N, C-alpha and C positions, 0 to 999 in steps of 0.2 A: 703167511702173507694174511692178513686182514684184511675183508671185505666190506661195504655198506650192509650186504646181507647179513654176514656175521651180526654187524651191528644190529639190526632188525632181528634178527632172533633172537640176542641176549636181551633186549628190549622186553619181548615177548614174554619170555621164559621164567621173568623176572618181573611182568604186571603178572604173565599167567598160566604160571607152575602148574593149572591143573590143566593146559591144553596141549599135544604134543604139536609142537608147530614145526614140525624135520622137512616134511613138505616144501615148507616153505626155503627151505637149506638146496633143495633140485628148484623148487619152479620159481621162484623169486629168483635166481641166479636168470634161469631161460628167461625169461622176463627182461627181466636189465638189459641181457645178451642180445635179444630180441631189439628193444629200441636202439642198441648203439648198432645192430647191425642193418636196423632204416635208417641212421645216418650217415653212414658210409654206403648203403645204396644211396641215397638221395644224391649226395656229393659227387660221387662214380659217373651217376647219370645228366647230373647240372653241369657235368662239364664236357656233357655231348649235346646239352639242351633238351636234354627227355626226362620227362616225368617219370616216377616207375611204374603206374599204370600202361603208358604208354611202351616202355623196355620192355613190362610181359605182357605184349599185344605182340611185338614185333618180335621178340626171344623167340615165341608160342612159332609165331610162322615160320622162325629163322630152321631151328630144331626140325618142322615138316620135312626137311629137304627138297632140295631142286625140282621145281619151280617155285617154294617156299608160298604155297598156300594153303589154304584152308576155308571150310564152311564156319560160320554166321555161329554156327552148334560146336562145331570141333572148338573154338575160342572159348564158350562158355565153359565147357567142360576143364579145358586146360587152366582157365583165369580163373574159373568162381564165381563169374559174376553174373546179373542178371540180363535177359535176353533186352530190356531198353537199354541199361548201360555200354554193352557191349557195343548197339548200333550205334547210340551217342559217340564210344569209343573209335571205334569205325568210320564216323561223319569225320569225325577230328583228324584223325589220322592220315584221312584220305587228303583233307584241306591241305594239310603241311608236305603232303606229295612221299609219306613215307609209306603209304597202300594205296590196292586198287580195288574196286569193285567189278569182275567179271561174270559174265554171264556161267553158269553152271551146264556141263553141258550132257549131265545125264539124268538136268533137272530141269525145265524150261522154266518153274518157277522161283527156282534158287539164284544164286549167286555166293560166289565164291569169293576170297578175300584174298590178295595175291601183295605181297613186299613186292616194292619198288627199290632200285638200283642204288637209291641214299636210302632206303630205310634196311634194308640190307647193311650199308654201311653202318651207319649207326649202329645198328645194334649191337655188331662184331665190335667196333669202336669203344661204345660203352660196357661191353660184357668183359673186356678186354683192363675196363680199367676196372670193372667189380670186381673181380678174381685178384687184380694188384692190393684191392684192398681189403679183401674178404684174406687173401695171406699174411697182411701184414697184424689183421685181427689174430687169425691162429699159428704165429712165428711162434708164441711160448710153447707150444707144443711141440714134441714131436711127430714122427710122421706113424708111429702103433701108435700115440695116444690122440690122434687124431681119428685115428682107426677104430680105435676101441671106444670113441665120443660117437662117432658116428653111429656103429651097431648100435649105441643104447639107445639113443635115438628114437633109431629107425623101430625099438621097441616101442618108445610112446609114439609113433607116429602113425605109424603101419594101419592100426585101426580106426585111427578116426581118418585115415584116406581111402580105408579099401573099405567102408559104410555103403551102402546100396542107395541108389539114390543121389 
């Protein structure tokens, strides 16, 4: 079965036979798949009136376990955004009633961000919708193939995820 990347690689091999375009066979597919995943995520989240960034913050809090709260700094680490962006996101989620700010009992100047009951319900429902979308995307692969692919992708992502700072 041929895909768009096969056509793209074939064209480059014809036009630039002097270049080794083999990396495109893997990474162009990863890039195209990322775009398809982004569309699936947006669809799953929109069904629950959430933006992808809202889902990211809400699920970071949900994964923290009861009482579903983290400091803004912990949220920064998990969502890879700047402190200004996170402040804006917390403000917007607070206005929607999905999170609340609480004083940090261990730091008089600090705050904790806690998921509200509505925020937890929306995160749970959106996660279920996302998993349904992702299962459909992976349906062509066997369980063993999914495991092998996960391992191979881990080899590529781990160095980026483990860079200090």
